C-alpha atoms as one frame of an Amber mdcrd trajectory, in Angstrom:
protein
  69.282  64.106 106.794  70.836  66.808 108.990  73.878  68.553 107.775  76.566
  68.952 110.419  77.542  72.442 111.080  81.659  73.515 110.832  82.818  74.277
 113.938  83.545  77.679 114.113  86.315  79.342 117.227  86.817  82.815 118.612
  90.495  84.076 117.510  91.839  87.340 118.858  95.135  87.728 116.827  96.880
  85.995 114.071 100.857  86.298 114.032 102.604  85.410 110.837 106.384  84.820
 110.576 106.402  83.987 114.140 109.799  82.620 115.505 108.824  82.219 119.160
 106.332  79.607 119.263 107.794  76.537 118.040 110.532  75.538 115.773 110.944
  77.650 112.330 108.919  79.985 111.038 105.222  79.927 112.007 101.664  81.344
 111.889 100.092  81.634 115.303  96.512  81.915 115.709  95.306  82.895 119.240
  92.314  81.653 120.561  89.943  83.135 123.099  89.357  81.782 126.713  91.562
  80.646 129.411  90.823  79.339 132.608  93.419  80.688 134.611  94.121  84.198
 135.597  97.842  84.516 135.672  98.578  87.630 137.496 101.669  88.050 134.746
  99.633  87.237 131.760 100.936  89.405 128.629  97.752  88.501 126.476  94.912
  89.368 129.017  92.269  90.136 126.083  92.786  86.218 125.807  91.306  85.505
 128.880  87.655  86.277 128.583  85.941  83.539 125.860  84.230  86.112 124.439
  84.568  89.221 122.137  85.305  92.213 124.495  85.949  95.958 124.063  89.615
  97.475 124.176  89.245 101.259 125.156  92.610 103.133 123.996  92.190 106.232
 126.017  94.816 107.833 123.697  92.718 107.628 120.542  89.542 108.865 122.290
  88.456 112.519 121.287  85.517 113.095 123.287  82.835 113.079 120.933  80.306
 110.848 122.782  79.436 109.096 119.980  79.865 105.734 121.872  77.895 107.178
 124.989  74.946 108.385 123.069  74.741 105.279 120.549  75.025 102.285 123.290
  71.262 101.080 123.629  72.182  99.769 127.239  73.832 102.673 128.606  77.006
 100.982 129.540  79.311 103.930 128.401  79.406 107.285 130.136  81.323 110.270
 130.625  83.599 110.499 133.564  86.097 112.952 134.986  89.051 111.129 133.228
  87.185 110.433 130.269  84.964 107.833 129.107  83.534 105.383 131.848  82.603
 101.624 130.526  80.350  99.460 132.701  80.782  96.104 132.320  77.631  94.863
 134.189  75.469  96.783 131.611  77.274  95.758 128.430  75.579  93.398 126.094
  78.322  93.642 123.577  76.551  94.935 120.792  79.262  96.291 119.309  77.817
  99.701 118.134  80.185 101.622 120.325  82.792 100.422 118.141  81.098 100.843
 114.800  80.367 104.660 115.463  83.617 105.693 117.012  85.392 107.598 114.563
  88.951 107.264 115.578  88.741 103.630 116.707  89.441 104.417 120.396  86.873
 101.330 120.976  88.067  97.934 119.510  86.093  94.585 120.196  88.794  92.047
 120.543  88.066  88.344 119.315  86.013  87.278 116.139  84.569  84.092 114.995
  86.607  82.048 112.325  85.598  78.767 110.298  88.339  75.958 109.746  88.625
  76.685 106.215  89.551  80.671 106.909  92.027  79.453 109.379  93.389  77.190
 106.826  93.240  79.846 104.278  95.564  82.263 106.509  97.784  79.193 107.066
  98.545  77.808 103.609  99.836  81.337 102.668 103.196  80.752 104.359 103.530
  77.141 103.490 107.180  77.667 101.401 108.064  79.396 104.445 107.138  76.555
 106.902 109.125  73.995 104.310 112.009  76.124 104.436 112.668  76.655 107.910
 111.145  73.343 109.775 108.101  75.544 110.825 104.248  75.373 110.775 100.978
  76.682 112.608 100.702  77.171 116.323  97.935  77.367 118.310  98.303  79.869
 121.457  95.811  81.929 123.423  94.072  82.245 125.780  93.975  78.370 126.376
  93.114  76.808 122.933  91.930  73.764 124.659  88.831  75.714 125.917  87.515
  75.327 122.376  88.309  71.642 121.543  86.115  70.726 118.886  87.347  73.469
 116.634  91.371  73.228 117.698  90.624  69.259 116.644  88.972  70.036 113.171
  91.959  72.695 112.546  94.718  69.739 113.776  92.976  67.589 111.328  92.793
  69.604 108.583  96.426  70.765 108.846  97.470  67.327 109.331  95.780  66.445
 105.984  97.624  69.041 104.293 101.124  68.059 105.645 101.482  71.447 107.737
 103.365  70.628 111.203 101.423  71.869 114.046 102.182  72.654 117.755  99.934
  73.511 120.722 100.615  76.061 123.525  98.693  74.739 126.560  98.743  75.653
 130.326  97.626  72.070 130.547  94.063  73.147 132.491  91.687  71.443 130.424
  89.837  68.161 130.145  92.111  65.224 129.682  90.373  63.464 126.769  90.559
  66.897 124.753  94.219  67.145 125.587  94.789  63.503 124.871  92.607  63.967
 121.353  94.832  67.082 120.200  97.833  64.486 120.944  96.649  62.272 118.258
  97.333  64.798 115.639  99.923  67.485 117.011 103.696  67.352 116.336 104.536
  69.570 119.506 103.015  70.737 122.813 104.766  73.680 124.365 103.192  72.923
 127.981 103.567  75.852 130.491 104.546  74.987 133.669 104.196  77.775 136.116
 104.790  76.478 139.701 104.787  73.210 141.185 103.684  74.036 144.704  99.672
  73.776 144.733  99.305  76.302 146.783 101.569  78.553 145.014 100.141  78.004
 141.660  96.763  78.560 143.073  97.576  82.061 144.507  98.977  83.378 141.284
  96.674  81.514 138.682  93.410  81.056 140.745  93.638  77.125 140.152  95.483
  74.298 142.236  97.680  72.596 139.596  97.108  68.862 140.541  95.046  68.158
 137.198  97.656  70.419 135.252 100.251  67.869 136.234  98.223  64.865 135.867
  97.568  65.839 132.341 101.215  66.401 131.611 101.748  63.034 132.522  99.140
  61.531 130.538 100.006  63.546 127.430 103.562  62.092 127.907 102.184  58.516
 127.646  99.989  59.123 124.908 102.765  60.660 122.907 105.134  57.499 123.690
 102.086  55.246 122.612 101.808  57.334 119.762 105.457  56.914 118.796 105.902
  60.584 117.707 105.260  64.171 118.864 106.827  65.710 121.923 106.683  67.940
 124.849 108.619  71.332 125.519 108.231  72.635 128.738 107.979  76.589 129.049
 108.474  78.078 132.296 107.505  81.771 132.943 110.331  82.743 135.231 109.079
  85.204 137.899 110.984  86.778 140.515 109.573  86.549 144.105 106.999  83.527
 142.824 108.734  80.387 141.088 112.496  81.232 140.872 113.298  79.558 144.373
 115.675  76.551 144.804 112.974  74.576 145.928 110.322  75.421 142.972 112.953
  75.107 139.980 114.491  71.754 141.335 110.949  70.397 141.512 110.528  71.451
 138.068 114.025  69.696 136.898 112.737  66.506 138.591 109.219  66.664 136.819
 111.264  67.333 133.610 113.132  63.960 134.065 110.174  62.090 134.656 108.863
  62.951 130.722 110.273  60.219 128.174 108.695  62.946 125.309 110.719  65.650
 126.414 112.312  67.884 123.730 113.474  70.466 125.709 112.897  73.650 128.315
 112.056  76.907 127.461 112.767  79.605 130.047 110.853  82.893 129.568 112.074
  85.819 131.538 109.251  87.672 133.227 108.619  90.949 131.303 105.598  93.600
 131.522 105.426  94.344 128.124 101.549  93.682 128.085 101.059  95.507 131.266
  99.502  98.567 129.179  96.633  96.172 127.839  95.094  95.786 131.407  94.246
  99.735 131.522  92.565  99.301 128.125  90.807  96.369 128.996  89.783  97.787
 132.580  91.562  95.031 134.274  94.194  95.444 137.327  97.604  94.208 136.784
  99.073  92.992 139.789 102.796  92.584 138.847 103.479  96.529 138.152 106.180
  96.613 140.836 107.940  93.523 139.924 111.168  93.736 138.065 112.527  91.174
 135.129 114.738  88.600 136.749 118.327  89.537 136.689 120.784  87.694 133.903
 122.192  85.844 136.974 118.805  84.249 138.062 117.935  83.539 134.593 121.348
  81.841 134.032 121.211  79.919 137.557 117.339  78.525 136.654 118.781  77.392
 132.930 121.884  75.491 134.639 119.885  73.383 136.971 118.221  71.774 134.024
 121.648  71.730 132.035 123.329  69.980 134.700 120.814  67.011 134.353 121.221
  66.850 130.404 118.151  68.664 129.827 118.269  70.935 126.605 117.568  74.197
 127.830 116.912  77.679 126.062 116.032  81.297 127.097 113.134  82.506 125.617
 111.322  80.743 122.539
């Protein structure tokens, strides 16, 4: 008889004692891989589904060990430091191993369900005291559906509450399977206009909005579980009266809605792009003013929708 192999996942970060990824004190696991390429993404290291090198130039001492050690010739000396040729890199991780100052670090590591559970169990007293639990974020956790579902089942069996932070850009059947176990969905709504959504994320949103409505129906059928809509408020992108008004209308459709989180844009993650050799396209975009944030929140509050800033 063939033994069933335990699914594994690629995780790029674990944040304990989080208070911004759902209610209470939480442990958040960040999964690699995302089908979107949002201009403002603050976790660009989570976009690729595979472990990828991050180069910290401020740590580099120019010793050249990575250049000499790479068997594929993916690293070379340049006028401004070490150059990484992604087209030649085969992720042998030798450069990471030989670097004496940790200037090169691969982001992402394989994790088993049991390894994840061991980490999650450490903070059960905090979950119980605060009404917290475990959140799966990313990246897009539903890009690793088999691993995610096994984790959700295992955590449910241990009576640990779970939340899934999702873009909704996934297969409907995977989302609905997760809805049979997760207690909360933190569902990102970035834009309602399909062309606007495609311009700034790389994909149209028809499937995403369809998934959101399907999720709402499944949670109603299940009789428990809720949705929090999370809106990254980006100046010049989705802060118009038309976009926000359409988001309010969408929120009013959802019978499983527990609230809306307005997340003001910030450029905190912009430094990661240089380390990853990626372009940051929002460099000249300022954060929204308090007036703009308050106006956006007031549109939801006026319809009786619970809305908070951040979270």
